C-alpha positions as CSV (number, residue, x, y, z in Angstrom):
1,M,-11.1,2.0,90.7
2,A,-14.0,0.4,88.8
3,G,-14.1,-3.3,88.6
4,R,-14.3,-3.5,84.9
5,T,-12.7,-6.3,83.0
6,G,-11.7,-6.9,79.5
7,S,-8.9,-7.6,77.2
8,A,-6.7,-5.9,74.6
9,L,-4.6,-7.3,71.8
10,L,-1.2,-5.7,72.0
11,P,1.0,-6.3,68.9
12,L,4.7,-7.0,69.4
13,H,6.8,-4.1,68.4
14,G,10.6,-4.0,67.9
15,G,13.1,-1.3,68.4
16,R,13.9,1.1,71.2
17,V,12.3,4.1,72.7
18,P,14.0,7.2,71.3
19,G,16.3,9.1,73.7
20,W,14.2,12.2,73.7
21,L,11.1,10.3,74.6
22,A,12.8,8.3,77.3
23,D,14.0,11.5,78.9
24,R,10.5,13.0,78.7
25,M,9.0,9.8,80.2
26,T,11.5,9.9,83.1
27,R,10.7,13.5,84.0
28,L,7.0,13.1,83.6
29,G,6.8,9.8,85.4
30,A,8.7,11.2,88.4
31,V,6.5,14.3,88.7
32,M,3.3,12.3,88.4
33,S,4.5,9.7,90.9
34,Q,5.6,12.4,93.3
35,A,2.2,14.2,93.1
36,I,0.3,10.9,93.7
37,V,2.5,10.0,96.7
38,H,2.2,13.5,98.2
39,H,-1.6,13.8,97.7
40,Y,-2.7,10.2,98.3
41,G,0.3,8.2,99.8
42,R,2.7,5.5,98.7
43,D,0.1,2.7,98.9
44,E,-2.1,4.5,96.4
45,L,0.7,4.9,93.9
46,L,1.5,1.2,94.2
47,R,-2.2,0.3,93.9
48,R,-2.5,2.3,90.7
49,L,0.7,1.0,89.2
50,A,-0.6,-2.6,89.8
51,H,-3.9,-1.8,88.0
52,P,-3.3,-2.9,84.4
53,F,-5.6,-0.4,82.7
54,W,-4.3,2.5,84.9
55,F,-0.7,1.4,84.1
56,Q,-1.4,1.3,80.4
57,S,-3.0,4.7,80.6
58,L,0.0,6.1,82.5
59,G,2.2,4.8,79.7
60,A,0.1,6.5,77.1
61,V,0.2,9.8,79.0
62,M,3.9,9.5,79.3
63,G,4.2,9.3,75.5
64,M,4.1,5.6,74.6
65,D,1.7,4.2,72.0
66,W,-1.3,2.9,73.9
67,H,-0.9,-0.5,72.4
68,S,2.9,-0.8,72.5
69,S,4.3,-4.1,73.6
70,G,7.2,-2.5,75.3
71,I,5.1,-0.2,77.5
72,T,5.8,-2.1,80.8
73,T,9.5,-2.1,80.6
74,S,9.7,1.4,79.2
75,V,7.5,2.9,81.8
76,M,9.1,1.0,84.7
77,G,12.6,2.0,83.3
78,A,11.5,5.6,83.2
79,L,10.2,5.4,86.8
80,K,13.3,3.7,88.0
81,R,15.4,6.6,86.5
82,G,13.1,9.3,87.6
83,L,12.4,8.1,91.1
84,A,16.0,7.2,92.0
85,P,16.9,10.7,93.2
86,L,13.6,10.8,95.2
87,Q,13.6,7.3,96.7
88,D,14.5,8.5,100.2
89,E,12.0,11.3,100.1
90,L,9.2,9.1,98.8
91,G,10.2,5.8,100.3
92,I,9.7,4.1,96.9
93,H,12.4,2.1,95.2
94,V,12.2,0.6,91.7
95,C,14.5,-2.4,91.1
96,G,15.4,-4.6,88.1
97,G,14.7,-3.9,84.5
98,R,15.0,-5.8,81.3
99,G,17.9,-7.8,80.0
100,R,21.1,-7.5,82.0
101,F,19.4,-5.1,84.5
102,S,17.0,-7.9,85.5
103,R,19.9,-9.9,86.8
104,Q,20.9,-7.1,89.1
105,T,17.6,-7.2,91.0
106,P,18.8,-9.4,93.9
107,H,21.9,-7.2,94.5
108,E,19.8,-4.0,94.3
109,L,17.3,-5.5,96.8
110,A,20.1,-6.5,99.2
111,L,21.6,-3.0,99.0
112,I,18.3,-1.2,99.7
113,G,17.6,-3.7,102.5
114,E,20.8,-2.8,104.2
115,R,20.2,0.9,103.8
116,V,16.6,1.1,104.9
117,G,16.3,-1.9,107.2
118,F,14.5,-4.9,105.7
119,D,15.6,-8.4,104.7
120,G,16.8,-7.8,101.2
121,A,17.8,-11.5,100.8
122,E,14.2,-12.6,101.4
123,F,12.9,-10.0,98.9
124,A,15.5,-11.3,96.4
125,K,14.3,-14.8,97.0
126,T,10.7,-13.7,96.3
127,S,11.8,-11.7,93.3
128,R,13.4,-14.8,91.7
129,L,10.3,-16.8,92.4
130,V,8.0,-14.2,90.8
131,A,10.4,-14.0,87.8
132,K,10.0,-17.8,87.4
133,V,6.2,-17.6,87.6
134,D,6.2,-14.7,85.1
135,S,8.5,-16.7,82.7
136,A,6.3,-19.8,83.0
137,A,3.2,-17.8,82.3
138,V,4.7,-16.3,79.2
139,H,5.9,-19.7,77.9
140,D,2.4,-21.1,78.6
141,A,0.6,-18.4,76.6
142,S,0.1,-20.7,73.7
143,S,-1.9,-23.2,75.7
144,S,-5.6,-22.9,76.7
145,I,-4.6,-21.5,80.1
146,F,-4.5,-17.8,80.3
147,I,-2.5,-16.2,83.1
148,P,-2.7,-12.4,83.1
149,L,0.5,-10.6,83.5
150,S,-1.2,-7.5,84.9
151,S,1.3,-6.3,87.4
152,P,4.4,-4.3,86.8
153,T,5.9,-6.2,89.7
154,M,5.8,-9.3,87.7
155,A,6.9,-7.8,84.4
156,A,9.7,-5.5,85.4
157,G,11.1,-6.5,88.8
158,P,9.9,-5.6,92.2
159,L,8.5,-2.2,93.0
160,F,7.9,-1.8,96.7
161,S,7.2,0.7,99.4
162,R,8.9,0.8,102.7
163,E,6.7,1.3,105.7
């Protein structure tokens, strides 16, 4: 992807994604992710999801307002729901979420680790550290230091590929 840089002002929106849109986002996100994995591989899907402009565009294609403040959690939630039935086929697991779901991340990582054979406890430790860094970056947003929160990994819990 091109090495362009820039910024966007994204206003804070309240409310929830309507059920019909959440269902559409779940189906569309799963199909798009599946197509990318089958044509380009898991690493390419993860690379694209970590690219802030690509991720924002994905959210818009899935039906979110392009400038919606809830785009990260809404898209990642849709991907978590949509990819869950495909996780063994694709080798991609989405963990965490917002609110009470974020606190389930360590347990989810441990369960996946047991099932597919990696150290889930170590992933959980890293996840907690990333969440602390993310939280600190958000709290420091009013100072002169700008720390971009450009990765869905930081914003919505770990998303990883098993090799």
